[in-house]
C-alpha positions as CSV (number, residue, x, y, z in Angstrom):
1,M,-1.8,-5.6,-13.0
2,R,1.7,-4.4,-12.2
3,K,4.5,-3.6,-14.7
4,L,7.7,-4.9,-13.8
5,T,10.4,-2.9,-15.6
6,V,14.4,-3.4,-15.1
7,M,16.5,-0.3,-15.1
8,T,20.4,-1.0,-15.4
9,F,23.4,0.2,-16.4
10,L,25.2,-1.9,-18.8
11,S,28.5,-2.1,-20.7
12,L,29.0,-2.8,-24.2
13,D,30.0,-6.7,-23.6
14,G,26.8,-6.9,-21.4
15,V,28.4,-6.3,-17.7
16,M,26.1,-4.5,-14.9
17,Q,28.2,-5.3,-12.1
18,A,29.4,-2.0,-9.8
19,P,28.8,0.9,-12.3
20,G,28.5,3.2,-9.6
21,G,31.6,3.0,-7.4
22,P,34.8,0.8,-6.4
23,D,33.4,-1.0,-3.6
24,E,30.0,-1.6,-4.7
25,D,30.7,-5.1,-5.8
26,Q,33.8,-6.9,-5.9
27,D,32.5,-10.9,-6.0
28,G,34.6,-12.4,-8.6
29,G,37.4,-9.8,-7.7
30,F,35.5,-7.4,-10.1
31,P,38.3,-4.9,-10.4
32,H,36.2,-2.0,-12.4
33,G,34.0,-0.5,-10.1
34,G,32.5,2.8,-10.8
35,W,32.7,2.4,-14.5
36,S,29.8,4.3,-15.5
37,F,31.1,7.8,-13.6
38,D,32.7,9.3,-16.3
39,Y,30.2,9.0,-18.8
40,F,27.4,10.9,-16.9
41,D,25.7,13.9,-18.4
42,E,23.3,16.6,-18.1
43,M,20.9,14.2,-20.2
44,L,21.5,11.4,-18.1
45,G,20.9,13.3,-15.4
46,R,17.1,14.6,-16.5
47,T,16.7,10.7,-17.9
48,M,17.0,9.5,-14.7
49,D,15.2,12.0,-12.8
50,Q,11.9,11.7,-15.1
51,E,12.3,7.6,-14.6
52,M,12.5,8.1,-10.9
53,S,9.6,11.0,-10.7
54,E,7.1,8.2,-11.2
55,P,5.2,6.1,-9.2
56,F,7.0,3.1,-8.2
57,D,7.8,0.3,-5.7
58,L,11.3,-1.4,-5.6
59,L,12.2,-4.9,-6.1
60,L,15.5,-5.8,-5.3
61,G,17.9,-8.4,-4.1
62,R,19.1,-8.6,-1.0
63,R,23.2,-7.3,-2.1
64,T,21.3,-3.9,-3.9
65,Y,19.3,-3.7,-1.0
66,D,22.1,-3.1,1.6
67,I,23.7,-0.8,-1.0
68,F,20.8,1.5,-1.4
69,A,19.8,1.1,2.5
70,A,23.3,2.4,3.3
71,H,22.6,5.5,1.1
72,W,19.0,6.6,0.9
73,P,17.8,7.3,3.7
74,Q,19.8,9.9,4.4
75,A,19.5,11.5,0.9
76,T,17.3,14.6,0.4
77,P,14.6,15.0,-1.9
78,E,17.1,17.0,-3.9
79,E,19.4,14.3,-4.1
80,G,16.4,12.0,-5.6
81,G,15.5,10.4,-2.1
82,E,11.9,11.1,-2.0
83,G,10.8,8.5,-4.4
84,I,12.7,5.8,-3.5
85,N,12.3,6.3,0.6
86,A,8.4,6.7,-0.2
87,A,8.4,3.3,-2.4
88,V,7.8,0.2,-1.1
89,K,11.0,-2.1,-1.0
90,Y,10.2,-5.5,-1.8
91,V,13.4,-7.9,-1.2
92,A,14.3,-11.4,-2.3
93,S,16.7,-12.8,-0.1
94,R,16.9,-17.0,1.3
95,S,17.3,-16.1,5.0
96,P,14.9,-14.5,7.3
97,Q,15.7,-10.6,7.3
98,T,15.2,-7.8,9.7
99,F,14.8,-4.5,8.1
100,R,15.4,-0.4,9.3
101,W,15.0,1.0,6.1
102,E,11.2,1.8,6.5
103,K,8.5,0.3,4.1
104,S,10.6,-2.8,3.7
105,V,9.1,-6.2,2.9
106,Q,10.9,-9.4,2.6
107,L,9.4,-12.1,-0.1
108,E,8.1,-15.2,1.2
109,G,9.0,-18.5,-0.4
110,D,9.6,-19.0,-3.9
111,V,10.9,-15.6,-5.5
112,A,9.5,-16.6,-8.9
113,E,5.9,-17.5,-7.4
114,A,5.9,-14.4,-4.8
115,V,7.0,-11.6,-7.6
116,A,4.3,-13.2,-10.2
117,A,1.6,-12.9,-7.4
118,L,2.8,-9.3,-6.8
119,K,2.3,-8.3,-10.2
120,Q,-1.4,-9.1,-9.6
121,T,-1.7,-6.6,-6.9
122,E,-2.8,-3.3,-7.1
123,G,0.0,-0.6,-6.8
124,P,2.4,1.2,-8.6
125,G,4.7,0.1,-11.3
126,L,7.8,-2.1,-9.8
127,Q,11.4,-1.2,-10.5
128,V,14.4,-3.8,-10.7
129,H,17.6,-1.7,-10.0
130,G,21.0,-3.7,-9.7
131,S,19.9,-7.3,-8.6
132,S,21.8,-9.2,-11.1
133,D,21.4,-12.8,-8.8
134,L,17.4,-11.9,-8.7
135,L,17.4,-10.8,-12.5
136,Q,18.4,-14.3,-13.6
137,T,15.5,-15.9,-11.7
138,L,12.8,-12.9,-13.0
139,L,14.2,-13.5,-16.8
140,R,14.0,-17.5,-16.4
141,A,10.1,-17.1,-15.0
142,G,9.8,-14.6,-18.0
143,L,8.5,-11.5,-15.4
144,V,9.8,-8.8,-17.0
145,D,7.6,-6.3,-18.8
146,E,10.5,-3.6,-20.0
147,F,14.2,-2.9,-20.2
148,R,15.2,0.7,-19.5
149,L,19.0,0.5,-20.5
150,K,21.6,2.5,-20.5
151,I,24.3,0.9,-22.7
152,F,27.8,2.8,-22.0
153,P,30.8,2.9,-24.3
154,V,32.8,0.7,-22.3
155,V,34.0,-3.1,-22.8
156,L,34.9,-4.6,-19.1
157,G,35.6,-8.2,-20.3
158,R,34.4,-9.8,-17.1
159,G,31.5,-9.3,-14.2
160,K,28.4,-10.0,-13.5
161,R,26.0,-9.8,-17.0
162,L,22.3,-8.8,-17.5
163,F,21.5,-11.7,-19.4
164,G,23.4,-14.9,-18.0
165,D,23.2,-18.4,-18.5
166,G,20.2,-20.1,-18.8
167,A,17.8,-16.8,-20.1
168,L,15.5,-17.5,-22.2
169,P,15.9,-16.6,-26.1
170,S,13.4,-13.8,-27.1
171,A,12.9,-11.3,-29.2
172,F,12.4,-7.6,-28.1
173,R,10.7,-4.4,-29.6
174,L,12.6,-0.6,-29.0
175,T,10.0,1.8,-27.9
176,H,12.6,4.6,-27.1
177,S,16.2,5.6,-27.4
178,Q,18.7,8.5,-27.2
179,T,22.1,9.0,-26.8
180,S,23.8,11.4,-24.8
181,S,26.7,13.7,-25.6
182,S,29.3,11.1,-23.8
183,G,28.1,8.7,-25.9
184,V,25.6,6.5,-23.6
185,I,22.4,5.3,-25.3
186,V,19.5,5.2,-23.4
187,A,17.0,2.4,-24.9
188,Y,13.7,0.9,-23.8
189,Y,12.8,-2.3,-24.8
190,Q,9.5,-4.8,-24.3
191,P,9.5,-8.5,-24.9
192,A,8.0,-9.2,-28.2
193,G,7.6,-13.0,-28.5
194,P,10.1,-16.0,-29.1
195,V,13.0,-15.4,-31.5
196,T,12.3,-15.9,-35.2
197,T,14.8,-17.3,-37.6
198,G,15.6,-16.7,-41.4
199,S,18.1,-17.0,-44.1
200,F,19.4,-14.4,-46.7
201,A,20.8,-17.6,-48.6
202,H,19.0,-18.1,-51.9
203,E,17.2,-21.3,-52.5
């Protein structure tokens, strides 16, 4: 079974939209594209290098795929392009697509069913980057095995969120954490069953 890992840059108020640049995703008039840039440091760079050095394939929504396809085919191994270009890119799209980036495959039929079937195949782990609309489908279907979050010390107030309306109430277990010199928290979480409740009030 293939592990499905969500790799996400996140603001303190849960926004994941357009961390990399002003023109990355302006849906809804989002005005803060590139909000992660000033917080990158050596530790974050090492973390990203380690994560991208593992064998993986990619699972992407169409918008994120287009952003990646415009950049990574020209990237050198020193720029981190080797792993991404070698990966199979599984793309969720509602309409038939023709891809120029090698090793790109469109998911057929119902996305949740297609991903569930893909997870049962042999191969490396599946990484999801960006792809906020696709993520909502994966979350509702309970298909995510791990979250690798980079939580930045910034509040954006608006934008696409990792956990949108309709996300299943769930508990998580922290498996790894560290903090960068710029205050970014790197935190890995795995699902830990349903939410449990209690009370601090005395009977």
